[in-house]
C-alpha positions, 0 to 999 in steps of 0.5 A: 030087582023090579022097577015100576013105570014111575021109577019106584023101587021094590028091592029084594036083597040078600045081606050078610049075616053079621049080627042080624036075625031075619026081618021083614021091612018095606024097602025104601030109599035111603039118604045114605046111598053111595055116590057111584055112577055108571052108564051100565049096571055091570060097571058098578061091579057086584057089591057097592064100594065102602059097604057098611055091615048091617046094611043092604044096597041095591043097584038103582037106575036113575032115569033121565031128567027132562024139562020143558023149555020155551026158546025164541027161534029165528023164523026169518033172517030178514033181508037187505036191499039197495035203493039207488037214489038218483042225483039231484041237479041244479044250475049255476053260472060258470066262467069258462076259459075260451082261449088260453093266455099267450104272447104275440111278437111285435116288431119295433122298427129301428130309429134313425137321426140325421147328423152332420159330422166332420170326416177325416179324408186324409190323415196328417202326415209329414214330408221332408223338405230341403231348405236351401242355403240363404245368401246375402250380398255384401260390399267389402273393401278389401286390401289388394296390397298391403302397405309397403315401402319402396325405393323411388328415384328423386327427380329434383331437389328442393331446397330442403333436399339440397340442404339435406344433400348439402349436409351430406357433404358431397355431389349428389348424382342420384337420389333414391328415396325410400317411399312409404307405399300405402295399402291398395284397396278395392271395393268388391261385391260378393254373395255370402251364405247366411245359412247352409242348406238343411232338410226339415220335416214338414207336417202335412195337416189332416184333411177333413170334410163335413158330411151329413148322414143317417145314424141309427139311434136304436136298432130294431127289436122284437118284443113279447106282448101278453095276450090275456086269457078270454073267458065267457060266462055260461049257465051249467047244469050241476050236480047238487046232490050226487046219486047214492045208494041206500040200504033198506033192511028188513029185520029178522023175525022171531017166534017161540017154541016149547020143547022137552029138553034133557037136563041129565042123562040116566045113570046107574048107582048104588042105593042103600035100602031097608031090607024086606027079608034077610036070609041067614 
């Protein structure tokens, strides 16, 4: 097989003699080529697959296909840098604590008053007292001897006696008379006990005295007195806007290039061709 520079085929093939006579024809590519592809011609084998009687086939190198393509390419990747923007300051009025709040201890002295009161000097008590017997003087007439009767001699006769004696009818030699002797009394003075001696409990009253003294009304005490915090107003420099970093980016740069790009690789295939010469 001979190939031109432009890839046109001039083929000389030998076909099987099956119902054909010799012929001379210009070789041209046929649309009914078999669709078998190979990287090397030897990979196609000696004969095409599924060959039809009365047809001629040739091994054909299909060249690689190229196309011109314009691409956008990166010429500069760009960059980024940090720009530091300093802070902005201003002034404001601020209340500052000069002294913390606290407490102080204040002692309040005790309170006294003068009072007069009756104070017990000696408590009440008791003592035993012997009460002597009481007596009284009585004048009493007492009987010394009780009334009795006694015989007494008569010293003479009176007329009635004589008559009495005469009445007896005898000579009266001795006259004894039974005389009533009245009781004898005498007046005596004696001391008579009215009440017997006794012992009694006598209360001894308590003894008091009036004193004047100073009395504690309210004891001394300590109390906490709060001390308020102290402040002062000052002019303070403050940050109005803090410092910050700003990223400054340089965009990437692009350009265009034109290049020849392979669209498909070269390959070998079987092509059906018209015969130029057939040897019987």
